[in-house]
N, C-alpha and C positions, 0 to 999 in steps of 0.2 A: 397517340400520346407523345407529347414533347418532353425532352429531357429538361429537368429543372436547371435554371441558370446558377452559376457559381455563387453570386452574391446571396441568392435565396438559400442555397446550401449553407453558406457561411452564417447567415442569420439564424438558421435553425440550429446549427452546431453551437453557436454562441449562447442561444437560449438554453439548450440542453446542458451545456457546461455550467452555466450559472445555477441552474436548478440542481444539478448533481453536487455542486459545492455548497448548496444551501445558503446562497448569498441573497440578502434582501434586495429589493428593488433600489433602495437608496444607495446601498453599498455597491451594487452592480453599476449604478450610474457613476459613482466615484471611481471605480476601477476603469470603466470605459474612458472617463475624462482624463485620468492620469496616464493611460497608455496611448490614447489617440488624440486627446484634446476635444473629443466630441462626446456628448452624453447619450446619443442614440446610435446604435449600431446601424440602423437604416441610413443614417446620414454619412456614414464612413465610406471611404474608398475601399476597393478590394484589398489593397495593401494594408490599410489600417485594420480591416477586419482580420486579416491574416496575423498581424502583430498582436491583436487582442486574443485571438485563438491560441497563439503561442504562449502568451502570458497566462491564459486560463489553464493550459496544459501544465505549465510550471506550478500553478497553484494546486492543481489536482495531484501532481506528483508529490508536492510538499505535504498535502493532506494525507495521502496514502502512507507516506513515511511516518507521519505523526501518529497514525493508527497502528504502526508496526507492520504494515503491509508492503509488499513489493509493488512499486508503482508500475502501471501499465506502460507508461512512457517516462523516461528519465532524460530531461534535457541536459545537454552537455554544459557543464559549468565553464564559464570563461575565466581564464587565468587573471588574477588581480595584478600580476607582475608583467612588465614588459619582458619579452624574451628575445634573445639574440637570434637573428635571422628573420625577424619580423619585417614586414614591408615598409615600416616607417623608420627603420634603423638609420639609414643614411641621413634623413632629415633630422632625426633625434640627435645624431652625432654633430650635425651642423649647429643645431641650437645649443648643444652642450659645449661646443668649442667657443661659440660666441659668449656664452655665460662664463666660461673659464677665463676668456680674455678680459671680460669686464671685472671679474674677481681679481685677476692678476694686476689690473690697473687700479684696484682699490675702490671700484664702484659697486661691487657686490660683496656683502659681508660673508656670506656662507656659500662656498663653492661645492655643493653636493647635488646629486640627482634630486633629492627631496626638495631642496630649495628651488631648483628649476621647475619642478612639478608644481610647487606652490605658486610660483610666478605664472605658469601656464594657466592654472586654475583661476587666478585673479584676472588674467587677461581675457579668458574665453568663457569662464563660468562652467567649465567642463572638468569633471573630477580627475581625469587622468589622460595623459598624452595619447594612449591607445584608442581613446574614444573620439579623438579629433578627426574631423574630415579634412580633406586636402586643403580647402580654403583656410580653415582655422590654423593648420600647421604652418602654411605659408605666412599667414598674418603674424603668428608668433615669431617666426624667423625674421620677418621684415621689421617687426617692432624691436627685436634685439639688435638688428643692423642699424636702425635709426638711433637707438640708444648709444651704440658704439660711435656713430658719426658725431652725435652731440657732444660726447666727452672725449673725442679724438683718440679713440681706441681702434687700431687697424683691424679690419674684418677679414683680410686675406693674409695668411702667413707668407712672409717673404723669405725665400731661401736664396742664399748666394750660391751661384753655380761655381763648382770648382774650376779653378783656372788651370789650364794645361800649358805650362810654359816653362 
């Protein structure tokens, strides 16, 4: 007797989770589509199946909480705020410095983190800086640099070295 493959195990777990949640076939299709972009779990990659299973676990935990029960699995909630020490801090501060330079030159009306976050959302269609991948972060920074160049705002702070004399 051979061991079942991981994808078949995932398919069974997905089916069981939907049944446990009492989700209709149409709603299950919509959940699959929203999480993975595919309507059928059989057409998903293993990674997509894992993402779907994680989402179903979150839904099961929410349902248990709604019934006043302790969920069997409680996924960790991601912070909605950027935190100091995060891996994107250096690049956030670079973007923030460019934004502040544009504001100081009068090309940005509101010089706040919220205003920069709104700009990032308009540029990338991603809700928050912390959700950006490396390519998106770089494209935001490069767009800010190009903006600075168009309006003749220096992008590198120049410091005069003290003279010893």
